[in-house]
C-alpha positions as a LaTeX table, in Angstrom:
\begin{tabular}{lrrr}
\hline
Residue & $x$ (\AA) & $y$ (\AA) & $z$ (\AA) \\
\hline
Met1 & $-1.58$ & 2.84 & 10.89 \\
Glu2 & $-5.20$ & 3.47 & 10.02 \\
Leu3 & $-4.65$ & 7.23 & 9.90 \\
Asp4 & $-1.73$ & 6.67 & 7.50 \\
Ala5 & $-3.95$ & 4.46 & 5.33 \\
Leu6 & $-6.64$ & 7.14 & 5.22 \\
Leu7 & $-4.11$ & 9.86 & 4.34 \\
Ile8 & $-2.72$ & 7.72 & 1.51 \\
Leu9 & $-6.22$ & 7.02 & 0.19 \\
Leu10 & $-6.98$ & 10.77 & 0.19 \\
Leu11 & $-3.71$ & 11.52 & $-1.62$ \\
Cys12 & $-4.61$ & 8.91 & $-4.23$ \\
Ala13 & $-8.04$ & 10.46 & $-4.69$ \\
Gly14 & $-6.30$ & 13.80 & $-5.21$ \\
Leu15 & $-4.06$ & 12.28 & $-7.86$ \\
Leu16 & $-7.03$ & 10.74 & $-9.60$ \\
Arg17 & $-8.81$ & 14.08 & $-9.67$ \\
Leu18 & $-5.90$ & 16.47 & $-10.33$ \\
Glu19 & $-3.55$ & 14.37 & $-12.46$ \\
Ser20 & $-6.08$ & 12.04 & $-14.12$ \\
Leu21 & $-3.83$ & 9.04 & $-13.52$ \\
Gly22 & $-6.65$ & 6.54 & $-13.79$ \\
Leu23 & $-8.50$ & 4.38 & $-11.33$ \\
Trp24 & $-5.44$ & 2.20 & $-10.77$ \\
Val25 & $-4.02$ & 4.90 & $-8.49$ \\
Leu26 & $-6.80$ & 4.16 & $-5.98$ \\
Leu27 & $-5.35$ & 0.68 & $-5.53$ \\
Ile28 & $-2.47$ & 2.27 & $-3.61$ \\
Gly29 & $-4.90$ & 3.81 & $-1.14$ \\
Ala30 & $-7.22$ & 0.82 & $-1.01$ \\
Met31 & $-4.63$ & $-1.89$ & $-0.42$ \\
Arg32 & $-4.76$ & $-1.69$ & 3.40 \\
Tyr33 & $-8.55$ & $-1.94$ & 3.30 \\
Leu34 & $-8.43$ & $-4.85$ & 0.85 \\
Phe35 & $-5.99$ & $-6.61$ & 3.21 \\
Ile36 & $-8.42$ & $-6.15$ & 6.11 \\
Ala37 & $-11.34$ & $-7.38$ & 4.01 \\
Ala38 & $-9.33$ & $-10.44$ & 2.95 \\
Ser39 & $-8.60$ & $-11.21$ & 6.61 \\
Trp40 & $-12.33$ & $-11.68$ & 7.18 \\
Gln41 & $-12.20$ & $-14.63$ & 4.76 \\
Phe42 & $-8.70$ & $-15.86$ & 5.62 \\
Ser43 & $-8.20$ & $-15.64$ & 9.38 \\
Trp44 & $-4.45$ & $-16.24$ & 9.11 \\
Leu45 & $-4.12$ & $-12.75$ & 7.59 \\
Ser46 & $-5.19$ & $-11.22$ & 10.90 \\
Lys47 & $-2.33$ & $-12.80$ & 12.86 \\
Pro48 & 0.32 & $-10.44$ & 14.23 \\
Leu49 & 3.25 & $-9.47$ & 12.04 \\
Phe50 & 6.83 & $-8.96$ & 13.14 \\
Ala51 & 8.16 & $-5.41$ & 13.48 \\
Ser52 & 9.49 & $-4.27$ & 10.13 \\
Phe53 & 11.60 & $-1.34$ & 8.97 \\
Arg54 & 10.51 & $-2.25$ & 5.42 \\
Arg55 & 6.86 & $-1.50$ & 6.22 \\
Lys56 & 7.76 & 1.87 & 7.75 \\
Ala57 & 10.01 & 2.79 & 4.83 \\
Val58 & 7.36 & 1.86 & 2.26 \\
Cys59 & 4.77 & 3.94 & 4.12 \\
Val60 & 7.08 & 6.95 & 4.17 \\
Trp61 & 7.92 & 6.48 & 0.49 \\
Gln62 & 4.25 & 6.29 & $-0.45$ \\
Val63 & 3.45 & 9.56 & 1.29 \\
Val64 & 6.52 & 11.31 & $-0.16$ \\
Ala65 & 5.91 & 9.97 & $-3.68$ \\
Leu66 & 2.22 & 10.87 & $-3.65$ \\
Leu67 & 2.88 & 14.36 & $-2.24$ \\
Leu68 & 5.58 & 14.97 & $-4.87$ \\
Ala69 & 3.22 & 13.72 & $-7.57$ \\
Leu70 & 0.62 & 16.25 & $-6.43$ \\
Thr71 & 2.93 & 19.27 & $-6.54$ \\
Pro72 & 2.25 & 21.71 & $-9.39$ \\
Leu73 & 5.89 & 21.57 & $-10.54$ \\
Thr74 & 5.71 & 17.82 & $-11.21$ \\
Ser75 & 4.92 & 16.82 & $-14.79$ \\
His76 & 2.14 & 14.34 & $-15.52$ \\
Phe77 & 4.74 & 11.76 & $-16.60$ \\
Leu78 & 6.77 & 12.14 & $-13.39$ \\
Ala79 & 3.57 & 12.03 & $-11.30$ \\
Ser80 & 2.74 & 8.73 & $-13.01$ \\
Leu81 & 6.21 & 7.33 & $-12.30$ \\
Leu82 & 6.04 & 8.37 & $-8.66$ \\
Ala83 & 2.61 & 6.78 & $-8.21$ \\
Ile84 & 3.73 & 3.60 & $-9.98$ \\
Ser85 & 6.78 & 3.38 & $-7.71$ \\
Ala86 & 4.50 & 3.72 & $-4.67$ \\
Leu87 & 2.23 & 0.97 & $-6.00$ \\
Ile88 & 5.13 & $-1.37$ & $-6.77$ \\
Ser89 & 6.79 & $-0.90$ & $-3.38$ \\
Leu90 & 3.47 & $-1.35$ & $-1.58$ \\
Thr91 & 2.61 & $-4.47$ & $-3.58$ \\
Tyr92 & 6.00 & $-5.96$ & $-2.72$ \\
Ser93 & 5.58 & $-5.10$ & 0.97 \\
Phe94 & 2.05 & $-6.50$ & 1.26 \\
Gly95 & 3.02 & $-9.52$ & $-0.84$ \\
Phe96 & 5.92 & $-10.33$ & 1.46 \\
Asp97 & 3.71 & $-10.04$ & 4.55 \\
Val98 & 0.96 & $-12.18$ & 3.03 \\
Trp99 & 3.53 & $-14.81$ & 2.05 \\
Trp100 & 5.07 & $-14.73$ & 5.56 \\
Leu101 & 1.66 & $-15.04$ & 7.27 \\
Tyr102 & 0.67 & $-17.88$ & 4.95 \\
Arg103 & 3.88 & $-19.80$ & 5.61 \\
Lys104 & 3.53 & $-19.21$ & 9.33 \\
Ser105 & $-0.06$ & $-20.51$ & 9.30 \\
Lys106 & 0.94 & $-23.62$ & 7.32 \\
His107 & 3.89 & $-24.24$ & 9.67 \\
Ser108 & 1.73 & $-23.92$ & 12.80 \\
Lys109 & $-0.82$ & $-26.39$ & 11.37 \\
Gln110 & 1.92 & $-28.96$ & 10.80 \\
Asn111 & 3.13 & $-28.75$ & 14.40 \\
\hline
\end{tabular}
């Protein structure tokens, strides 16, 4: 997982440099590290998650989208759309996991 996160961060840095997409593209690569940093403040974020095909699919899509965005045959506009789709899918995936962990932590406190 950490190697995937590093690869995605490097692909985002490449997009920033080669396609000039803007600093927002680094958010895709930084999201895993922001999640870890947030878990230092909110311990419930470090609890184990259930196995998820969604997480695997989003990871694969991110890598595919970012690699396609970096190809020389991809227009700047299409590179932007691919990166935005990676960011949206990742935000949804992390959001769902954060919501699930939060609900689980609230439920365990009530019992």
